[in-house]
VEXVONU-56337 format. One record per residue (C-alpha): x, y, z; residue in one letter. Coordinates in steps of 0.05 Angstrom, whole numbers, padded with zeros to 5 digits, always signed. Example, Ala and Ser with C-alpha at 12.3 -4.5 7.8 and 13.67 -1.06 7.14 Angstrom:
// residues 2
+00246-00090+00156A +00273-00021+00143S 
***
This chain:
// residues 882
+00485+01294-01214M +00487+01233-01167A +00494+01164-01197T +00432+01121-01183Q +00446+01058-01143K +00433+00995-01186P +00368+00961-01164Q +00375+00888-01142R +00335+00834-01178T +00289+00788-01137P +00340+00732-01148E +00395+00774-01117E +00350+00794-01058I +00332+00721-01046E +00406+00702-01049D +00424+00755-00999M +00368+00734-00950I +00385+00660-00955L +00460+00674-00945R +00443+00712-00881K +00399+00656-00856I +00446+00598-00871F +00512+00635-00861L +00541+00608-00925V +00569+00636-00990T +00581+00605-01059L +00631+00659-01079K +00699+00665-01048E +00704+00740-01058N +00634+00769-01069P +00632+00831-01113E +00580+00864-01067N +00598+00839-00998P +00540+00841-00950S +00546+00849-00875S +00539+00773-00868S +00601+00758-00910S +00645+00790-00856S +00615+00746-00802D +00669+00695-00782P +00615+00642-00778R +00601+00647-00853V +00625+00586-00891V +00649+00585-00963Y +00620+00522-00996L +00674+00514-01049E +00655+00443-01071M +00582+00459-01075T +00596+00521-01117A +00639+00480-01165A +00583+00429-01174E +00532+00484-01187I +00577+00517-01239L +00589+00450-01273S +00514+00444-01280E +00511+00512-01315G +00473+00546-01259K +00483+00614-01227S +00518+00619-01160L +00458+00654-01129L +00425+00618-01070L +00352+00601-01085S +00295+00559-01059R +00316+00504-01107D +00387+00502-01079L +00368+00514-01007M +00365+00441-00982E +00427+00421-01021R +00467+00478-00991V +00441+00461-00921L +00461+00388-00927I +00531+00407-00951D +00539+00456-00894R +00519+00404-00843L +00560+00349-00874S +00625+00387-00883G +00679+00401-00832E +00695+00475-00827F +00740+00511-00777P +00704+00549-00721N +00636+00524-00745S +00579+00514-00697E +00555+00444-00679P +00497+00421-00724P +00440+00431-00675F +00462+00499-00652N +00472+00519-00724Y +00401+00496-00743L +00372+00535-00684I +00410+00596-00709G +00382+00586-00779C +00312+00584-00753Y +00322+00646-00711K +00353+00685-00769R +00297+00663-00815A +00247+00688-00763H +00282+00756-00761E +00285+00761-00836E +00210+00748-00841I +00198+00808-00796K +00242+00852-00841K +00209+00825-00904I +00140+00846-00878S +00162+00919-00887N +00173+00910-00963M +00126+00953-01004K +00125+00909-01066D +00072+00856-01050K +00096+00807-01102T +00168+00812-01078L +00146+00809-01006R +00105+00746-01019S +00163+00712-01054G +00214+00729-01001M +00167+00708-00944E +00157+00641-00979S +00233+00631-00985A +00245+00649-00911A +00188+00604-00887K +00216+00547-00928Q +00283+00559-00895A +00250+00555-00826K +00217+00489-00845K +00283+00461-00869L +00317+00481-00805A +00264+00446-00764V +00263+00385-00808S +00339+00375-00805Y +00339+00389-00730A +00292+00329-00724R +00336+00287-00770I +00399+00306-00731H +00369+00291-00662L +00341+00225-00687G +00407+00206-00720N +00462+00245-00683P +00519+00210-00721D +00492+00228-00790L +00530+00294-00794F +00603+00303-00779S +00593+00345-00717N +00535+00303-00690G +00562+00294-00620N +00505+00309-00573L +00547+00323-00512K +00587+00376-00549D +00529+00408-00585S +00503+00447-00526N +00560+00482-00490P +00515+00536-00462K +00472+00489-00422A +00525+00474-00369G +00564+00412-00353S +00508+00381-00312S +00466+00374-00375L +00523+00354-00422S +00494+00285-00435S +00423+00310-00444S +00385+00323-00507S +00400+00391-00538P +00325+00403-00536L +00326+00397-00460F +00348+00469-00444P +00306+00497-00501L +00243+00467-00472V +00262+00495-00403F +00275+00564-00434A +00206+00560-00468E +00169+00547-00403V +00211+00589-00356S +00175+00656-00363S +00139+00671-00299G +00163+00609-00262V +00173+00621-00188M +00239+00586-00174L +00257+00561-00105D +00295+00604-00057G +00339+00547-00033F +00390+00539-00089G +00350+00505-00144G +00378+00507-00215N +00346+00547-00271D +00360+00498-00327F +00342+00545-00385G +00371+00610-00358S +00428+00614-00408R +00392+00588-00470V +00351+00628-00520D +00296+00589-00554C +00273+00622-00619P +00198+00638-00617P +00157+00583-00650G +00215+00534-00659F +00190+00481-00610L +00118+00486-00634E +00141+00476-00706D +00188+00420-00683F +00133+00379-00649F +00077+00388-00698K +00068+00367-00770D +00114+00307-00764S +00103+00233-00762D +00105+00195-00696F +00163+00150-00714D +00209+00209-00726T +00194+00246-00661L +00184+00186-00615D +00257+00171-00601P +00271+00245-00591I +00213+00252-00542L +00233+00189-00505K +00302+00219-00492G +00270+00284-00468L +00224+00247-00420Y +00283+00210-00391E +00320+00276-00382D +00260+00306-00348L +00253+00247-00301R +00327+00252-00283G +00321+00327-00269S +00272+00316-00212V +00300+00251-00185L +00309+00260-00109K +00288+00333-00112V +00248+00357-00052S +00194+00409-00047A +00248+00462-00039L +00285+00442-00103G +00270+00464-00174N +00215+00417-00195F +00173+00471-00227Q +00211+00479-00293Q +00213+00404-00307P +00139+00399-00289L +00121+00456-00336R +00165+00424-00390A +00128+00358-00380L +00061+00392-00386L +00085+00430-00448Y +00105+00365-00483L +00042+00325-00467V -00001+00380-00496K +00025+00358-00565F -00013+00296-00587P +00052+00264-00609V +00083+00281-00541G +00025+00249-00503A +00028+00186-00546K +00103+00181-00539S +00100+00187-00463L +00050+00130-00453V +00089+00087-00502N +00155+00097-00466H +00183+00033-00436P +00187+00070-00369W +00115+00093-00370W +00100+00029-00331I +00165-00006-00317P +00165-00082-00326K +00205-00136-00292G +00201-00193-00243V +00226-00149-00187Y +00176-00093-00200L +00146-00064-00136N +00117+00002-00112G +00185+00035-00099R +00212+00014-00167V +00153+00047-00201I +00163+00110-00161E +00237+00116-00177M +00241+00089-00248T +00175+00108-00283S +00173+00175-00319I +00121+00205-00274L +00145+00171-00210G +00200+00221-00191P +00151+00279-00203F +00103+00247-00153F +00161+00235-00105H +00174+00310-00097V +00150+00324-00027S +00162+00356+00041A +00148+00291+00078L +00205+00249+00106P +00228+00187+00068D +00277+00130+00078H +00350+00152+00079T +00366+00116+00013I +00312+00156-00024F +00320+00222+00014K +00309+00284-00028S +00348+00349-00027Q +00346+00403-00002P +00326+00372+00065D +00260+00406+00082V +00262+00390+00157G +00333+00414+00164Q +00325+00478+00124Q +00257+00499+00151C +00247+00468+00219F +00315+00456+00252S +00316+00483+00324D +00242+00500+00316A +00233+00511+00391S +00279+00572+00386T +00251+00601+00322R +00202+00658+00319R +00130+00640+00305A +00131+00685+00244A +00189+00646+00214D +00153+00580+00224L +00090+00608+00194L +00129+00632+00133S +00158+00562+00124S +00089+00531+00129F +00061+00579+00077T +00120+00569+00029T +00115+00493+00031I +00039+00493+00024K +00045+00540-00037T +00099+00498-00069L +00061+00433-00059M -00003+00461-00088N +00038+00483-00149T +00060+00411-00156L -00011+00383-00146Y -00040+00431-00198D +00015+00415-00249G +00010+00340-00242L -00066+00342-00244A -00062+00383-00309E -00013+00332-00339V -00059+00274-00323L -00121+00312-00346L -00087+00328-00412C -00072+00254-00422L -00142+00233-00400L -00175+00279-00450K -00138+00245-00506N -00176+00182-00524T -00111+00149-00548E -00076+00157-00481T -00134+00153-00431R -00130+00078-00419D -00054+00082-00409S -00064+00133-00353V -00115+00090-00318L -00068+00030-00326E -00011+00069-00295Y -00053+00092-00236L -00079+00021-00225A -00009-00008-00227E +00015+00044-00176V -00043+00026-00130I -00037-00050-00138N +00038-00052-00128K +00032-00010-00065N -00027-00047-00033A +00017-00066+00026S +00020+00008+00046R -00046-00007+00081A -00008-00052+00130H +00011-00026+00199I +00085-00037+00183Q +00105-00012+00114V +00170-00034+00080D +00201+00030+00053P +00244-00009+00004I +00187-00043-00032S +00132+00009-00024C +00129+00079-00052A +00138+00137-00005S +00084+00172+00035S +00102+00235-00004G +00084+00203-00070M +00017+00178-00045F -00002+00243-00010V +00014+00279-00076N -00026+00227-00115L -00084+00236-00065S -00085+00311-00078A -00082+00300-00153V -00138+00248-00153M -00182+00294-00112L -00171+00348-00165R -00191+00299-00220L -00253+00282-00179S -00276+00354-00172E -00325+00353-00231P -00369+00301-00196F -00364+00330-00126L -00416+00384-00137D -00464+00403-00080A -00521+00359-00106N -00476+00301-00126L -00513+00297-00191T -00465+00248-00224K -00464+00195-00169R -00508+00151-00213D -00446+00139-00256K -00414+00101-00199I -00428+00027-00210D -00420-00022-00151P -00405-00079-00199T -00337-00046-00210Y -00315-00079-00145V -00329-00149-00174F -00310-00141-00247Y -00258-00087-00251C -00199-00113-00291S -00152-00058-00268R -00158-00053-00192L -00155-00113-00146D -00213-00097-00100L -00241-00166-00088R -00187-00184-00038G -00205-00126+00009L -00244-00137+00073T -00318-00122+00060A -00367-00084+00104L -00405-00147+00121H -00400-00203+00070A -00345-00255+00067T -00309-00271+00002S -00346-00338+00000E -00413-00303+00008E -00397-00255-00048V -00375-00311-00094A -00438-00351-00079E -00482-00291-00090W -00451-00276-00158I -00454-00348-00181D -00523-00364-00154K -00575-00376-00208D -00521-00371-00261N -00508-00444-00280P -00451-00463-00325V -00469-00467-00399K -00464-00533-00435T -00413-00501-00482D -00367-00488-00423G -00368-00413-00424S -00385-00409-00350G -00445-00362-00352L -00516-00365-00376N -00542-00326-00436N -00573-00274-00391D -00507-00253-00359G -00497-00189-00398E -00570-00168-00390N -00567-00180-00315S -00505-00137-00310L -00539-00082-00348R -00599-00086-00302Q -00556-00081-00240L -00519-00021-00268Q -00585+00013-00283E -00613-00003-00215A -00552+00024-00178S -00553+00086-00222S -00624+00103-00200S -00605+00097-00127G -00653+00040-00113S -00633-00026-00083T -00622-00075-00140P -00654-00143-00137N -00611-00176-00190V -00545-00211-00183K -00484-00181-00220P -00462-00228-00275T -00411-00219-00329R -00411-00234-00402S -00360-00286-00420S -00344-00253-00486S -00324-00183-00463E -00302-00144-00402K -00349-00096-00368A -00334-00024-00388K -00342+00032-00338Y -00345+00107-00348P -00287+00150-00325F -00325+00177-00265I -00334+00107-00239C -00261+00089-00249E -00238+00154-00219C -00282+00146-00158F -00256+00077-00139F -00184+00095-00155M -00188+00158-00113T -00217+00117-00055A -00158+00069-00059R -00106+00124-00066V -00133+00162-00006L -00132+00098+00035N -00059+00085+00017L -00039+00159+00017G -00073+00214+00055L -00105+00169+00108L -00041+00130+00117K -00004+00195+00127A -00054+00214+00181F -00039+00149+00216S +00037+00159+00208D +00030+00229+00237F -00009+00203+00297K +00044+00150+00310H +00099+00203+00303L +00065+00247+00355V +00061+00187+00401Q +00135+00172+00390D +00152+00244+00408I +00109+00240+00471S +00141+00174+00493R +00211+00200+00479S +00198+00264+00519E +00172+00223+00577D +00233+00179+00575T +00278+00240+00570L +00245+00270+00631A +00256+00205+00670T +00329+00201+00649L +00341+00273+00669K +00309+00260+00737A +00354+00200+00746M +00415+00240+00723Q +00399+00291+00777G +00397+00236+00830Q +00456+00193+00807A +00497+00222+00748P +00532+00174+00702S +00567+00178+00633P +00519+00127+00604Q +00458+00168+00625L +00490+00230+00594E +00499+00192+00528L +00427+00167+00531D +00401+00238+00543I +00442+00266+00486S +00418+00211+00439R +00345+00222+00459L +00350+00297+00449E +00376+00287+00378K +00320+00237+00365E +00267+00285+00390I +00296+00340+00346E +00291+00296+00284L +00221+00273+00304Y +00200+00346+00312S +00227+00364+00243Q +00187+00307+00213E +00125+00329+00251K +00130+00399+00224F +00139+00372+00153C +00073+00334+00160Y +00040+00395+00189E +00065+00439+00132A +00043+00394+00075Q -00022+00365+00104I -00049+00397+00167L -00040+00468+00143R -00072+00454+00076D -00145+00467+00093G -00166+00462+00020A -00137+00392+00015L -00175+00370+00077I -00240+00400+00051Q -00232+00367-00017Q -00224+00300+00018A -00286+00314+00060L -00325+00329-00003S -00302+00263-00033F -00322+00222+00028Y -00389+00257+00031R -00401+00229-00039L -00377+00162-00013M -00427+00158+00045V -00485+00186+00003V -00471+00134-00051W -00466+00078+00000L -00531+00099+00032V -00563+00097-00037G -00547+00022-00039L -00593+00011+00021V -00649+00055-00002G -00627+00125+00019G -00627+00165+00083F -00685+00136+00121K -00696+00096+00184M -00707+00042+00201P -00658+00006+00156L -00682-00052+00112P -00690-00118+00150P -00634-00150+00110T -00570-00119+00084C -00566-00115+00008P -00506-00153-00017M -00484-00093-00059E -00473-00055+00006F -00446-00114+00045A -00393-00127-00009S -00363-00057-00010M -00292-00051+00019P -00293-00035+00093E -00240+00018+00087H -00288+00062+00047F -00325+00076+00112V -00265+00071+00158E -00227+00123+00118D -00286+00171+00121A -00289+00165+00197M -00214+00173+00204E -00215+00235+00162L -00272+00265+00203L -00235+00251+00268I -00170+00281+00242F -00204+00342+00212A -00244+00353+00275S -00180+00358+00315R -00149+00410+00270I -00169+00480+00294P -00219+00513+00247K -00213+00457+00195A -00289+00447+00194L -00307+00521+00195D -00308+00526+00119G -00347+00462+00109V -00419+00469+00086H -00471+00447+00136S -00502+00397+00088Y -00435+00360+00084V -00432+00347+00160L -00507+00334+00160D -00498+00276+00111D -00442+00247+00153F -00485+00254+00216M -00542+00216+00184K -00496+00161+00160F -00466+00152+00229I -00533+00149+00264I -00559+00098+00214M -00501+00049+00219F -00467+00057+00287M -00513+00006+00320A -00526-00038+00259S -00480-00099+00261P -00521-00132+00207Q -00497-00078+00159F -00427-00062+00186I -00398-00123+00219K -00334-00093+00249N -00351-00066+00319P -00288-00024+00320Y -00310+00012+00258L -00377+00027+00289R -00341+00050+00352A -00301+00097+00308K -00366+00131+00290M -00376+00147+00363V -00307+00177+00365E -00328+00223+00309V -00389+00246+00347L -00346+00254+00409N -00301+00302+00370C -00363+00341+00348W -00391+00355+00417M -00396+00431+00422P -00351+00437+00483R -00296+00399+00447R -00300+00417+00374S -00298+00492+00382G -00330+00497+00313S -00396+00531+00298S -00406+00480+00242A -00421+00424+00292T -00464+00461+00342S -00531+00445+00310T -00517+00372+00292L -00539+00344+00359F -00594+00391+00382E -00637+00403+00320V -00621+00345+00275H -00685+00303+00268Q -00652+00235+00259L -00606+00251+00318S -00665+00268+00364L -00700+00203+00346E -00644+00152+00344Y -00579+00177+00374L -00589+00159+00447V -00621+00092+00429R -00564+00072+00383N -00510+00095+00433L -00541+00052+00487L -00545-00007+00439K -00473+00001+00418L -00452+00006+00492Y -00481-00064+00502V -00458-00093+00435D -00386-00073+00446I -00379-00124+00503E -00365-00177+00451F -00321-00154+00392T -00293-00221+00372G -00222-00196+00386S -00175-00228+00436H -00167-00159+00467T -00242-00145+00471Q -00243-00141+00547F -00195-00082+00549Y -00217-00049+00484D -00288-00038+00509K -00266+00011+00563F -00241+00065+00516N -00300+00055+00470I -00349+00060+00527R -00312+00121+00553H -00328+00157+00488N -00401+00134+00491I -00406+00156+00564A -00380+00226+00548E -00432+00232+00492L -00488+00207+00537L -00469+00255+00592E -00472+00313+00542Y -00539+00289+00513L -00568+00284+00583W -00561+00360+00587Q -00603+00369+00523V -00677+00368+00541P -00700+00336+00476S -00649+00280+00483H -00665+00270+00557R -00739+00260+00540N -00719+00209+00487A -00676+00175+00539W -00733+00170+00589K -00777+00139+00536Q -00724+00087+00519I -00716+00070+00593A -00790+00055+00598K -00794+00015+00533E -00729-00024+00543E -00728-00031+00619E -00718-00106+00616K -00681-00105+00550G -00625-00062+00523V -00630-00011+00580Y -00623-00063+00635L -00563-00094+00599N -00533-00025+00593F -00539-00013+00668L -00510-00081+00685N -00450-00071+00641F -00441-00001+00670L -00439-00028+00741I -00393-00086+00722N -00344-00038+00690D -00346+00007+00751S -00330-00050+00799I -00274-00077+00755Y -00241-00009+00746L -00245+00007+00820L -00216-00061+00838D -00160-00055+00787E -00144+00015+00812S -00142-00010+00884L -00090-00063+00867N -00047-00014+00827K -00051+00038+00882I -00028-00012+00934L +00032-00029+00889E +00045+00045+00880L +00045+00055+00955K +00100+00003+00961E +00141+00037+00908L +00132+00104+00942E +00156+00074+01007A +00218+00046+00973E +00236+00112+00941M +00223+00152+01004S +00276+00112+01042N +00333+00153+01011T +00391+00116+01042A +00367+00047+01021E +00346+00073+00952W +00416+00102+00938E +00449+00036+00954R +00412-00001+00899R +00445-00010+00830P +00430+00046+00780A +00396-00003+00731Q +00349-00028+00785E +00330+00043+00805R +00318+00060+00732Q +00272+00000+00723E +00234+00014+00788R +00226+00087+00769T +00198+00068+00701R +00150+00019+00734L +00127+00074+00781F +00110+00121+00724H +00076+00065+00686S +00032+00049+00747Q +00016+00122+00755E -00011+00126+00684N -00053+00063+00691I -00084+00087+00757I -00099+00155+00727R -00135+00124+00668I -00173+00071+00708D -00196+00121+00761M -00219+00170+00708K -00261+00116+00675L -00288+00092+00742A -00307+00163+00763N -00342+00171+00696E -00381+00106+00703D -00404+00119+00774V -00424+00190+00754S -00465+00163+00696M -00498+00113+00742L -00523+00171+00784A -00567+00199+00728F -00582+00137+00687T -00611+00100+00746S -00664+00155+00754E -00701+00123+00695Q -00710+00055+00727I -00782+00042+00747T -00772-00028+00777A -00760-00015+00851P -00723-00080+00864F -00667-00064+00815L -00641+00002+00843L -00622-00021+00915P -00585-00081+00886E -00543-00037+00840M -00528+00015+00893V -00508-00039+00943E -00459-00071+00894R -00423-00005+00880V -00426+00019+00953A -00395-00046+00979N -00339-00040+00929M -00325+00032+00948L -00325+00017+01023N -00277-00040+01012Y -00235+00006+00968F -00232+00059+01023L -00217+00010+01079L -00157-00018+01042Q -00129+00051+01028L -00142+00092+01091V -00156+00040+01145G -00218+00032+01189P -00210+00100+01221Q -00211+00136+01153R -00170+00192+01181K -00118+00204+01127S -00092+00177+01062L -00023+00147+01062T -00019+00155+00986L +00016+00219+00964K -00023+00268+00922D -00086+00226+00910P -00119+00279+00866E -00063+00268+00816K -00092+00200+00802Y -00165+00223+00795E -00177+00189+00863F -00238+00222+00896R -00272+00168+00939P -00316+00217+00978K -00346+00244+00914E -00359+00173+00891L -00395+00155+00955L -00435+00219+00952K -00458+00201+00881Q -00477+00131+00902V -00515+00158+00961G -00556+00202+00914Q -00580+00142+00873M 
***
């Protein structure tokens, strides 16, 4: 008969479970050794056992002895023992495994007791892990850099929590294919440990631990490019801010908004906690701040020899990675904004980034004092994501946008920006008018706060307010998040996405100039080789290669991201609809006087909208996915304000509106989205031709010292539009009506300026062509030409190419003007005007021809005249038809 195994008491079972969890024993040679006692990590707590025996207690581990035993284990020095933090992680993991085993116990009472003991062990492990990380010198093995050997040497000075957080968020993360590190690949984080660690604890305990973690996260993405591993740190950041204590600790970190007398935009980017995350980009940056891996070098080196499929793959990869970054950063900010305790801190951070980088709006940007283009393009994409809730099709929340924000916002400095029409003195006078200083010295009358509320209500309803914005002296005006987000997004786009468009345009121009110079140098090298020319050619080829890499980086992150462009278009649609609401809505004619609310708005609000439309219109298929009502609103805005200097003072801004329309002409846009804008749009049929003719006249005087030369390009765009509209019967009828009504007004001025421009351009072309003939004669005399010094030949060759370009442009404009005269003069009813106009142009052309071909008019001495758009016979034929 078999002997029955003695049944263990609950105390013995508890002792066995706790010994397994804490890897300790109170007996040197246990009578019933368990599997854990043979583990070399098990520690015999001799002194603790002696103390317990002296107290007359049993040497069985229990809930009452649990914390005492844990403290002694952590405080003692034992051979081959784990460092404190690793040991506590192990305790938590073993407790978690024991709880799973306990769940299979049949005795409910026993199961409940053992579960309670194991859960208490987990809590103790978490609690002492917090204590250890907050006071690393408290226990004998509390050396942080030695407590995490698995994490790798690169993380040896980081918080032991650092790899655990990465391990927690690493599941499903798409790591880069260019050598990025997987920070948590060799660390196992017990399920539930981090969640228990960051909840149910006071802020003061966790704050120093979290501050260290945020510094580690910041360092892990410092100078990391779009091809590096930014995804794990980003997910880790998002994981931490989802805990209320994590969010609070982040915005209270000294590096949330760095302070100091030398604080500038670049310092915020590189030293703030979020700055390096926003710095991750595919766009080029100054050498000092260059990120790795180098996107241009890895993806676009020798692009001219690469297969199209390889380039397309690189474009897709970068776009995907950048959208991962945008989404992650937007989620981080959204999480902080939803928390009422941290919302203001986020807005303060965004405002500080914007204010400290205001000089990014300048033509020349100092890369040492301003944040990178990459940061601001990323911030643009993130702000557009935050704006999505109020960019619905009907723009139902635009009444939340308050124009008084421009005057009274305490975060953003908007008052120093150039306004659409009003000067700073006019705005100040308008605000202060009828608000006399109180006798008590507070500066505003008693009705200040009420007036402000009235203005806010008036602007919310979309009507033109008739009250002046005033401010209560006792409190700052408070604005809803939608209002703050709207104005901040507008500023960020101005300094970010729109600035990047400008940089890209200048980059393309630099490439074009360099290629022209390279072609000239190669031509000279073919005629007279020299070592210096060879060095110059080699240098230029390297320059062009670097320029091309930068160009492809811009294309990958911005031009190829159709969703980003369309989000920006949606935002600027809200912008123009909101602005139009300040003048009474989409209706013509405009009010006789410009409301000060509209006149005081920053000019770049409209300029950025126009720049975006121009840029988007030149990207193939970028407008195809845009809803028709979006472009319709832009079209109405342009028609309303392009010829209204009393609303938009800057003539160059109004000229930019013409450039937008020029891009939208059906033969140029190639987009089905723009085909109906000119031919069936009611406001267009009534006002487009009239306003174009008015702008053609107004642009004669821009107030700039370069106004004489600027007008030609602007009028060129207007002429192209008018030529197209002449082919549309409905617009032609409107044109004829205008010619009758304004024969001695705008229309006569238009024709006079048209003729004056034609004569000037023909005369200028004549002089340049005569100079070009002399240069051709010099270069055709080979023997004499070869005897000249190389530098002189180089200078004369450059002058020749420069003259060629000027002639080509001037003749193109002259041809266009004379061609337009041919059909516009048909509308003149006064018989005495037409012969005078024809005679002026014909005399100029005859003089022009005599100078070039001589009185016999037999042959041109100029080589290849068609190359310079020179077609005098066609010009005379058109004049003869007038």
